[in-house]
C-alpha positions, 0 to 999 in steps of 0.5 A: 673722896675729895680730889686732893691734887691735879695732873700736872702735865709736864716733860718726860724730860729736861736736859740742860748742859754741853753736849746734850744733843748727843743723847737725841737718838736715845730719847727717841728711842724711848718706848715711852715716846716711839715704840718702834723708832719710826721718828722724824727730825725737823731742822731749821735752815741755820742746822747743818741738817744732814751733818746733824743727823748723822751725828746723832744716831738715829738710824733711818730717821728722815730729815725735814727742812723747816725754812720758814715759820709759816702756816702752810709750812706747818700744816705741810709738815703735819700732813706728811708726818701723819701721812707717813704715820711717824711716831714722834718728830724732833724739831732741832733749831731756834723758836721758829723751827720748834713752833713750827714742829709743834703744830706739826706734830699736833696735827699729826697726833704725835708727841714732839722733841723740842731741841733748843739751839738758842734761847730766844724766847719761852717757846721752847716748852709752851703749848703755843705755836707763834706762825705766820699767815696772810694777814700777820702772826697768830698763836695757835694752841698746841700739845707742848713738848714732851721733852726738852733738850738744850744744848748749851754748845749750841747756844754758845754757838748762837748769835749772842742777840738771839740768847739775850732775847730771851732774857727779855721774854722771862723777865716779862713774865712778871708784868703779864702777872701784874696784869693777871692780878689786875684782872682779878681785881677789876675784871672778875678773872680768876688766877692759878696760883700755881701757874703764877709761882712758876712764871714768877720763879722763873722770871725773879731767877733771871732777874737777879741771876749775876753773869752773862751769857758767856757763862754757863751757869747763867745760860742754864738758869735762863733755859730752865726759866724759859721752861718753867715758863712754857709749863706755867702757861701749860698749866693755866691753860693759856698764855696768861701768866707769861703775856700781858701788855708787854706782849700787846705791845710786842705783838702790835709793833710786829704788825706795824713796824716788823723787823723793829726787834725780836720777839724777846727784845720787844717783849722787854720793852714792853714789859719795861713800859708796863711797870712805868704806866703802872708807876711801880719804880721799884720794879721798873728799876730792876728791870731796866738794870737786868735789861741794861746789864745784859745790853738789851734795848730799854726805849723805842730809839733802841728798838730804832723807833720814835716816840710817835711810832711806839705811841702808835704801837701802845694805843694799837696794841689791846686789839691785839688780844681782845678780851685780855684785860692789861693795864693798857685796857684798865687805863684807856689811854687816848692817843693824846694820853698815851704819847705823853706817857711815851714821852715822860718814859722816855725821859725817865729810861735816858735819865 
């Protein structure tokens, strides 16, 4: 009998609402996650560890603090979880805490529950962990979260900048998809239509959603879009549906000018610049309008970078993801050519 369908790895639970974190204890008691209830909680430096754990009804769950997003911290937590024979771990916090906890859970061979307190990027449900090491930062493949909780009360309490950043990351899916289609046409890659469907649906929902981050309705759409983006990467088996030339520029800026912007802010600018390089005026206009509507960066100056610095990042970008074919590899711009395109881009954004 021919294979008529494929299994889709997906979270057992997705819960996006106010007060959702209050049900974490019941979720972790689910025998599909932990048969004996031996669970751990990892909390970021900004979370009130003892207070949070005490209010969740987790019994004897041990709380671990995640002070940074380094490989060393993730490995140390993974060893601890494995040695103590925990059945599951919940990561509560922002993207850095969740990335560390995903890596540690994967290392320990146990399920991980993602509890997002802000919406800064699509790592809340993705099969990757972005961690810092001696030479910079790298992405590591991990098992995706077995459940995802987004408590809108926590999101509203997070810094606005971190919440808005997720908009840039979600919208950048459109750039990544365009790059994937380009790679199919010119580099012989195969595309995964289901992964594209998930990633595109996520991006379009945010791109056209009215309202602001002050609205529960908007935050719900953004949270669901970031979760769908993570699922798209799981389906594809790589970050391809959500990471193209936009993320290559992001990684280059991270390497060359640390602190110039958050992940989502850089992804948004990278996506807008790549749309400009494709001469896709319609798409560029929609992305620019969305970024402007949410007070997100659009130009190098908005990131505190000069045109020359941004040009250097554009030229460096392809080396951050060897083997990935995007509009940057397709055009193969020299530094002089990139400088000209950046100057034109800056004028177009200013106009």
